[in-house]
DSSP file (Angstrom, degrees, kcal/mol; ACC not computed):
  #  RESIDUE AA STRUCTURE BP1 BP2  ACC     N-H-->O    O-->H-N    N-H-->O    O-->H-N    TCO  KAPPA ALPHA  PHI   PSI    X-CA   Y-CA   Z-CA
    1    1 A M              0   0    0      0, 0.0     2,-0.3     0, 0.0    53,-0.0   0.000 360.0 360.0 360.0 130.6   94.0  131.3   43.7
    2    2 A H        -     0   0    0     50,-0.1     2,-0.5    51,-0.1    49,-0.3  -0.936 360.0-145.5-133.5 157.3   92.8  133.5   40.9
    3    3 A T  E     -A   10   0A   0      7,-0.8     7,-1.8    -2,-0.3     2,-0.5  -0.979  22.4-141.0-116.2 133.7   94.2  135.8   38.4
    4    4 A R  E     +A    9   0A   0     -2,-0.5     2,-0.5     5,-0.2     5,-0.2  -0.836  21.7 177.4-101.1 128.7   92.1  138.8   37.5
    5    5 A S  E >  S-A    8   0A   0      3,-2.1     3,-1.8    -2,-0.5     2,-0.5  -0.897  81.2 -49.1-121.5  94.1   91.9  140.1   33.9
    6    6 A G  T 3  S-     0   0    0     -2,-0.5     0, 0.0     1,-0.3     0, 0.0  -0.674 119.8 -31.8  71.3-125.6   89.4  142.9   34.3
    7    7 A D  T 3  S+     0   0    0     -2,-0.5     2,-0.5    -3,-0.1    -1,-0.3   0.285 114.8 109.3-105.9   8.8   86.6  141.2   36.3
    8    8 A I  E <   -A    5   0A   0     -3,-1.8    -3,-2.1     1,-0.0     2,-0.4  -0.742  62.4-141.9 -90.7 125.2   87.2  137.7   34.7
    9    9 A L  E     -A    4   0A   0     -2,-0.5     2,-0.3    -5,-0.2    -5,-0.2  -0.752  22.9-154.3 -84.2 133.3   88.7  135.0   36.9
   10   10 A M  E     -A    3   0A   0     -7,-1.8    -7,-0.8    -2,-0.4    43,-0.4  -0.846  15.4-164.8-116.6 147.5   91.1  132.9   35.0
   11   11 A K        -     0   0    0     -2,-0.3    43,-0.2    -9,-0.1    15,-0.1  -0.947   2.8-166.9-124.0 144.0   92.4  129.3   35.4
   12   12 A Y  S    S+     0   0    0     41,-2.9    11,-2.2    -2,-0.4     2,-0.4   0.716  74.6  30.6-108.1 -25.7   95.4  128.1   33.6
   13   13 A L  E    S+Bc  22  54B   0     40,-0.9    42,-1.8     9,-0.2     2,-0.3  -0.999  71.0 168.5-133.3 137.5   95.2  124.3   34.1
   14   14 A K  E     -B   21   0B   0      7,-2.3     7,-2.7    -2,-0.4     2,-0.5  -0.988  31.4-144.4-148.1 155.0   92.0  122.3   34.4
   15   15 A I  E     +B   20   0B   0     -2,-0.3     2,-0.3     5,-0.2     5,-0.2  -0.983  39.4 153.0-116.5 113.5   90.6  118.8   34.4
   16   16 A E  E >   +B   19   0B   0      3,-2.5     3,-1.4    -2,-0.5    -2,-0.1  -0.995  59.5   0.8-148.2 138.1   87.2  118.7   32.8
   17   17 A A  T 3  S-     0   0    0     -2,-0.3    -1,-0.1     1,-0.3     3,-0.1   0.872 128.9 -56.2  51.4  43.4   85.2  116.1   30.9
   18   18 A N  T 3  S+     0   0    0      1,-0.2    46,-0.4    43,-0.1     2,-0.4   0.710 116.9 110.2  62.1  26.0   88.0  113.5   31.4
   19   19 A R  E <   -B   16   0B   0     -3,-1.4    -3,-2.5    43,-0.1     2,-0.5  -0.990  61.0-141.3-131.6 139.6   90.5  115.8   29.8
   20   20 A A  E     +B   15   0B   0     -2,-0.4    12,-2.5    -5,-0.2    13,-0.3  -0.866  34.0 173.1 -95.1 130.4   93.5  117.7   31.1
   21   21 A Q  E     -BD  14  31B   0     -7,-2.7    -7,-2.3    -2,-0.5     2,-0.3  -0.904  21.1-154.4-137.3 160.3   93.9  121.1   29.5
   22   22 A Y  E     -BD  13  30B   0      8,-2.4     8,-2.3    -2,-0.3     2,-0.4  -0.946   4.9-164.3-134.0 157.2   95.9  124.3   29.7
   23   23 A C        +     0   0    0    -11,-2.2     6,-0.1    -2,-0.3    -2,-0.0  -0.998  11.7 177.2-143.0 136.4   95.2  127.9   28.7
   24   24 A L  S    S+     0   0    0      4,-0.4    -1,-0.1    -2,-0.4     5,-0.1   0.779  82.6  32.9-106.2 -40.2   97.6  130.8   28.3
   25   25 A E  S    S-     0   0    0      3,-0.3   -13,-0.1   -13,-0.0    -2,-0.0   0.470 105.8-109.1-104.2  -3.7   95.6  133.8   27.1
   26   26 A G  S    S+     0   0    0      2,-0.2     3,-0.1   -15,-0.1   -21,-0.0   0.575  99.6  71.7  92.0   7.0   92.3  133.1   28.8
   27   27 A Q  S    S+     0   0    0      1,-0.3     2,-0.4     0, 0.0    -4,-0.0   0.730  87.9  37.9-124.4 -53.0   90.3  132.2   25.8
   28   28 A S        -     0   0    0      2,-0.0    -4,-0.4     0, 0.0     2,-0.3  -0.876  62.7-147.1-115.7 142.0   91.1  128.8   24.2
   29   29 A W        -     0   0    0     -2,-0.4     2,-0.3    -6,-0.1    -6,-0.2  -0.794  11.2-165.9-105.9 143.7   92.0  125.6   25.9
   30   30 A A  E     -D   22   0B   0     -8,-2.3    -8,-2.4    -2,-0.3     2,-0.1  -0.925  33.1 -95.9-126.3 150.6   94.4  123.0   24.5
   31   31 A D  E >   -D   21   0B   0     -2,-0.3     3,-2.3   -10,-0.2   -10,-0.3  -0.416  36.2-119.7 -66.8 142.9   94.9  119.4   25.6
   32   32 A I  G >  S+     0   0    0    -12,-2.5     3,-1.8     1,-0.3   -11,-0.1   0.779 109.4  65.1 -62.3 -31.1   97.8  119.0   28.0
   33   33 A E  G 3  S+     0   0    0    -13,-0.3    -1,-0.3     1,-0.3   -12,-0.1   0.644  94.5  61.6 -68.2  -9.7   99.8  116.7   25.7
   34   34 A R  G <  S+     0   0    0     -3,-2.3    -1,-0.3     2,-0.0    -2,-0.2   0.450  74.9 128.9 -87.6  -5.4  100.1  119.6   23.2
   35   35 A L    <   -     0   0    0     -3,-1.8     2,-0.1    -4,-0.2    -3,-0.0  -0.317  44.2-161.1 -55.8 115.3  102.0  121.6   25.8
   36   36 A S     >  -     0   0    0     -2,-0.2     4,-2.5     1,-0.1     5,-0.2  -0.443  31.9-103.9 -93.9 173.9  105.2  122.8   24.1
   37   37 A R  H  > S+     0   0    0      2,-0.2     4,-2.2     1,-0.2     5,-0.1   0.869 123.8  50.5 -59.3 -37.7  108.4  124.1   25.9
   38   38 A D  H  > S+     0   0    0      2,-0.2     4,-2.1     1,-0.2    -1,-0.2   0.877 108.9  51.8 -71.6 -36.5  107.5  127.6   25.1
   39   39 A D  H  > S+     0   0    0      2,-0.2     4,-2.5     1,-0.2    -2,-0.2   0.926 109.3  49.9 -59.5 -46.5  104.0  127.1   26.5
   40   40 A L  H  X S+     0   0    0     -4,-2.5     4,-2.3     1,-0.2    -2,-0.2   0.932 108.8  51.6 -57.5 -47.1  105.5  125.7   29.7
   41   41 A L  H  X S+     0   0    0     -4,-2.2     4,-2.1     1,-0.2    -1,-0.2   0.892 109.2  51.6 -59.5 -37.7  107.8  128.6   30.0
   42   42 A E  H  X S+     0   0    0     -4,-2.1     4,-2.6     2,-0.2    -1,-0.2   0.905 108.5  51.2 -65.3 -42.5  104.8  130.9   29.7
   43   43 A L  H  X S+     0   0    0     -4,-2.5     4,-2.7     1,-0.2    -1,-0.2   0.902 108.6  51.2 -56.9 -42.7  103.0  129.0   32.4
   44   44 A I  H  X S+     0   0    0     -4,-2.3     4,-1.4     2,-0.2    -2,-0.2   0.904 110.1  49.6 -62.0 -43.0  106.0  129.4   34.6
   45   45 A K  H  X S+     0   0    0     -4,-2.1     4,-1.2     1,-0.2     3,-0.3   0.932 111.8  48.7 -60.4 -45.9  106.0  133.2   34.0
   46   46 A L  H  X S+     0   0    0     -4,-2.6     4,-1.9     1,-0.2     3,-0.5   0.908 109.6  52.1 -61.2 -43.1  102.3  133.4   34.7
   47   47 A A  H  < S+     0   0    0     -4,-2.7    -1,-0.2     1,-0.2    -2,-0.2   0.772 111.4  46.5 -64.3 -26.7  102.7  131.5   37.9
   48   48 A T  H  < S+     0   0    0     -4,-1.4    -1,-0.2    -3,-0.3    -2,-0.2   0.643 114.4  46.8 -90.6 -15.5  105.5  133.7   39.2
   49   49 A K  H  < S+     0   0    0     -4,-1.2     2,-0.2    -3,-0.5    -2,-0.2   0.927 118.4   5.7 -90.5 -53.1  103.8  137.0   38.4
   50   50 A D  S  < S-     0   0    0     -4,-1.9     2,-0.2    -5,-0.2   -47,-0.1  -0.510  93.8 -65.4-123.0-177.5  100.2  136.7   39.6
   51   51 A E        -     0   0    0    -49,-0.3     2,-0.4    -2,-0.2    -1,-0.1  -0.510  55.3-149.8 -70.8 151.1   98.0  134.4   41.6
   52   52 A F        -     0   0    0     -2,-0.2     2,-0.4    -5,-0.1   -50,-0.1  -0.985   9.1-158.8-136.7 122.4   97.6  131.2   39.6
   53   53 A E        +     0   0    0     -2,-0.4   -41,-2.9   -43,-0.4   -40,-0.9  -0.864  21.3 153.2-105.8 136.1   94.6  128.9   39.6
   54   54 A M  B     -c   13   0B   0     -2,-0.4   -40,-0.2   -43,-0.2     2,-0.1  -0.982  44.1-101.6-152.0 153.3   94.7  125.2   38.5
   55   55 A D        -     0   0    0    -42,-1.8     2,-0.2    -2,-0.3     3,-0.1  -0.451  42.9-105.6 -73.0 146.6   92.7  122.2   39.3
   56   56 A V        -     0   0    0     -2,-0.1     2,-0.1     1,-0.1    -1,-0.1  -0.494  44.2 -98.7 -70.0 138.7   94.2  119.7   41.8
   57   57 A Y        +     0   0    0     -2,-0.2     2,-0.3    15,-0.1    -1,-0.1  -0.402  46.7 171.7 -63.3 132.5   95.5  116.6   40.1
   58   58 A D    >   -     0   0    0     -2,-0.1     3,-1.9     1,-0.1     4,-0.4  -0.839  20.0-165.2-145.0 103.0   93.1  113.7   40.3
   59   59 A E  G >  S+     0   0    0     -2,-0.3     3,-1.2     1,-0.3     9,-0.1   0.763  86.9  67.8 -64.0 -21.9   93.9  110.6   38.3
   60   60 A T  G 3  S+     0   0    0      1,-0.3    -1,-0.3     3,-0.0     0, 0.0   0.738  99.4  51.7 -70.0 -18.7   90.3  109.2   38.6
   61   61 A K  G <  S+     0   0    0     -3,-1.9    -1,-0.3     1,-0.2    -2,-0.2   0.500 104.7  63.1 -92.8  -4.1   89.1  112.1   36.4
   62   62 A L    <   +     0   0    0     -3,-1.2    -1,-0.2    -4,-0.4   -43,-0.1  -0.915  52.0 177.2-125.0 107.0   91.7  111.3   33.6
   63   63 A P        +     0   0    0      0, 0.0     2,-0.6     0, 0.0    -1,-0.1   0.749  62.6  88.7 -77.9 -21.6   91.4  108.0   31.9
   64   64 A N     >  -     0   0    0    -46,-0.4     4,-2.1     1,-0.2     5,-0.1  -0.693  66.3-156.1 -80.2 115.1   94.3  108.9   29.5
   65   65 A Q  H  > S+     0   0    0     -2,-0.6     4,-2.3     1,-0.2     5,-0.2   0.839  91.6  55.4 -61.8 -37.9   97.6  107.8   31.1
   66   66 A A  H  > S+     0   0    0      1,-0.2     4,-2.3     2,-0.2     5,-0.2   0.916 109.7  46.7 -63.3 -41.8   99.7  110.3   29.1
   67   67 A Q  H  > S+     0   0    0      2,-0.2     4,-2.9     1,-0.2     5,-0.4   0.901 109.7  55.1 -65.0 -39.6   97.5  113.2   30.3
   68   68 A Q  H  X S+     0   0    0     -4,-2.1     4,-2.4     1,-0.2     5,-0.2   0.957 111.8  43.5 -58.2 -51.2   97.8  111.8   33.9
   69   69 A I  H  X S+     0   0    0     -4,-2.3     4,-2.2     1,-0.2     5,-0.2   0.921 118.1  42.8 -64.4 -48.1  101.6  111.8   33.8
   70   70 A I  H  X S+     0   0    0     -4,-2.3     4,-2.6     1,-0.2     5,-0.3   0.921 116.6  46.0 -70.2 -45.4  101.9  115.2   32.1
   71   71 A Y  H  X S+     0   0    0     -4,-2.9     4,-2.5    -5,-0.2     5,-0.3   0.907 112.5  50.9 -66.1 -40.4   99.3  117.0   34.2
   72   72 A R  H  X S+     0   0    0     -4,-2.4     4,-2.2    -5,-0.4    -2,-0.2   0.945 114.6  43.5 -63.5 -47.8  100.6  115.5   37.5
   73   73 A N  H  X S+     0   0    0     -4,-2.2     4,-2.4    -5,-0.2     5,-0.2   0.936 117.3  43.6 -63.9 -48.2  104.2  116.6   36.7
   74   74 A V  H  X S+     0   0    0     -4,-2.6     4,-2.7    -5,-0.2     5,-0.2   0.951 115.9  47.1 -63.3 -48.2  103.4  120.1   35.5
   75   75 A S  H  X S+     0   0    0     -4,-2.5     4,-2.3    -5,-0.3    -1,-0.2   0.898 113.6  49.5 -63.6 -42.2  100.8  120.8   38.2
   76   76 A E  H  X S+     0   0    0     -4,-2.2     4,-2.3    -5,-0.3    -1,-0.2   0.948 112.9  46.0 -60.0 -50.8  103.3  119.6   40.9
   77   77 A R  H  X S+     0   0    0     -4,-2.4     4,-2.3     1,-0.2    -2,-0.2   0.903 114.4  47.2 -60.2 -42.8  106.2  121.6   39.6
   78   78 A L  H  X S+     0   0    0     -4,-2.7     4,-2.6    -5,-0.2    -1,-0.2   0.903 110.1  53.1 -69.2 -36.1  104.0  124.8   39.3
   79   79 A A  H  X S+     0   0    0     -4,-2.3     4,-2.3    -5,-0.2    -2,-0.2   0.910 110.0  48.6 -65.5 -41.6  102.6  124.3   42.8
   80   80 A E  H  X S+     0   0    0     -4,-2.3     4,-1.9     2,-0.2    -2,-0.2   0.922 111.7  49.7 -61.7 -44.2  106.2  124.0   44.2
   81   81 A L  H  X S+     0   0    0     -4,-2.3     4,-0.6     2,-0.2    -2,-0.2   0.901 111.0  48.9 -59.8 -46.0  107.1  127.2   42.3
   82   82 A I  H >< S+     0   0    0     -4,-2.6     3,-0.6     1,-0.2     4,-0.5   0.880 110.4  51.4 -63.7 -41.3  104.1  129.1   43.6
   83   83 A Q  H 3< S+     0   0    0     -4,-2.3     4,-0.3     1,-0.2     3,-0.3   0.861 115.8  40.9 -66.3 -34.1  104.8  128.0   47.2
   84   84 A N  H 3X S+     0   0    0     -4,-1.9     4,-2.8     1,-0.2    -1,-0.2   0.440  87.3  97.8 -93.3   1.0  108.4  129.2   46.9
   85   85 A K  H <X S+     0   0    0     -3,-0.6     4,-2.2    -4,-0.6    -1,-0.2   0.890  84.6  47.8 -54.4 -46.9  107.5  132.4   45.0
   86   86 A T  H  > S+     0   0    0     -4,-0.5     4,-2.8    -3,-0.3    -1,-0.2   0.899 110.8  50.9 -63.7 -42.1  107.6  134.5   48.2
   87   87 A R  H  > S+     0   0    0     -4,-0.3     4,-2.5     1,-0.2     5,-0.2   0.929 110.8  49.3 -65.6 -41.9  110.9  133.1   49.3
   88   88 A F  H  X S+     0   0    0     -4,-2.8     4,-2.2     1,-0.2    -2,-0.2   0.913 111.6  48.7 -61.3 -41.0  112.5  133.8   45.9
   89   89 A H  H  X S+     0   0    0     -4,-2.2     4,-2.2    -5,-0.2    -2,-0.2   0.936 111.6  48.8 -64.3 -46.7  111.3  137.3   45.9
   90   90 A D  H  X S+     0   0    0     -4,-2.8     4,-2.2     1,-0.2    -2,-0.2   0.888 111.7  50.4 -64.0 -38.3  112.5  138.0   49.5
   91   91 A E  H  X S+     0   0    0     -4,-2.5     4,-2.3     2,-0.2    -1,-0.2   0.911 110.6  47.5 -60.7 -44.3  115.9  136.5   48.6
   92   92 A S  H  X S+     0   0    0     -4,-2.2     4,-2.3    -5,-0.2    -2,-0.2   0.883 110.4  52.6 -68.0 -34.7  116.3  138.6   45.5
   93   93 A E  H  X S+     0   0    0     -4,-2.2     4,-2.6     2,-0.2    -1,-0.2   0.905 109.6  49.7 -62.7 -42.4  115.3  141.7   47.4
   94   94 A A  H  X S+     0   0    0     -4,-2.2     4,-2.5     2,-0.2    -2,-0.2   0.918 111.5  49.1 -67.2 -39.1  118.0  141.0   50.1
   95   95 A L  H  X S+     0   0    0     -4,-2.3     4,-2.5     2,-0.2    -2,-0.2   0.924 112.3  47.4 -61.2 -46.2  120.6  140.5   47.4
   96   96 A F  H  X S+     0   0    0     -4,-2.3     4,-2.7     2,-0.2    -2,-0.2   0.901 111.2  50.7 -61.1 -43.2  119.7  143.7   45.7
   97   97 A H  H  X S+     0   0    0     -4,-2.6     4,-2.6     2,-0.2    -2,-0.2   0.912 110.7  49.8 -65.8 -43.5  119.7  145.6   49.0
   98   98 A E  H  X S+     0   0    0     -4,-2.5     4,-2.6     1,-0.2    -2,-0.2   0.944 113.4  46.1 -59.8 -47.5  123.2  144.2   49.9
   99   99 A A  H  X S+     0   0    0     -4,-2.5     4,-2.5     1,-0.2    -2,-0.2   0.890 112.1  50.3 -62.2 -39.9  124.5  145.3   46.5
  100  100 A F  H  X S+     0   0    0     -4,-2.7     4,-1.2    -5,-0.2    -1,-0.2   0.927 112.5  46.9 -65.9 -42.1  122.9  148.7   46.7
  101  101 A E  H  X S+     0   0    0     -4,-2.6     4,-0.9     2,-0.2     3,-0.3   0.927 113.6  49.2 -60.5 -46.0  124.4  149.3   50.1
  102  102 A K  H  < S+     0   0    0     -4,-2.6     3,-0.4     1,-0.2    -2,-0.2   0.924 118.6  36.1 -62.6 -46.4  127.9  148.1   49.0
  103  103 A Y  H  < S+     0   0    0     -4,-2.5    -1,-0.2     1,-0.2    -2,-0.2   0.541 109.8  62.3 -91.8  -5.6  128.1  150.2   45.9
  104  104 A S  H  < S+     0   0    0     -4,-1.2    -1,-0.2    -3,-0.3    -2,-0.2   0.618  80.0 100.2 -93.9 -10.3  126.3  153.3   47.2
  105  105 A R  S  < S-     0   0    0     -4,-0.9     2,-0.1    -3,-0.4    -4,-0.0  -0.500  84.2-107.3 -69.2 138.4  128.9  153.9   49.9
  106  106 A P        -     0   0    0      0, 0.0     2,-0.2     0, 0.0    -1,-0.1  -0.385  34.1-114.6 -66.8 141.7  131.4  156.7   49.0
  107  107 A S              0   0    0      1,-0.1    -4,-0.0    -4,-0.1     0, 0.0  -0.485 360.0 360.0 -71.9 143.3  134.9  155.4   48.2
  108  108 A I              0   0    0     -2,-0.2    -1,-0.1     0, 0.0     0, 0.0   0.415 360.0 360.0-105.7 360.0  137.7  156.5   50.6
């Protein structure tokens, strides 16, 4: 899964050189334990808007237990959200369509 910013493919979570990191704007990476609540909300927004790339969790690549726990939990939750993105979209479309039909009928 990739997000295109021009012709640049972007990844939002990665495991590299025994470190778990995240990136929001496509330029600078921060260690996962620095992830704030606002950063997490931004990752959720990004995951629901576009295709979203992240490395698969692999504890053998992360010697730091804190990074293991944080990366595993964040990546699992984001993966669930991405899997359910289509279902959420379809349900919201159906609700909108029902409301539109209900309120667009002329009153008698």
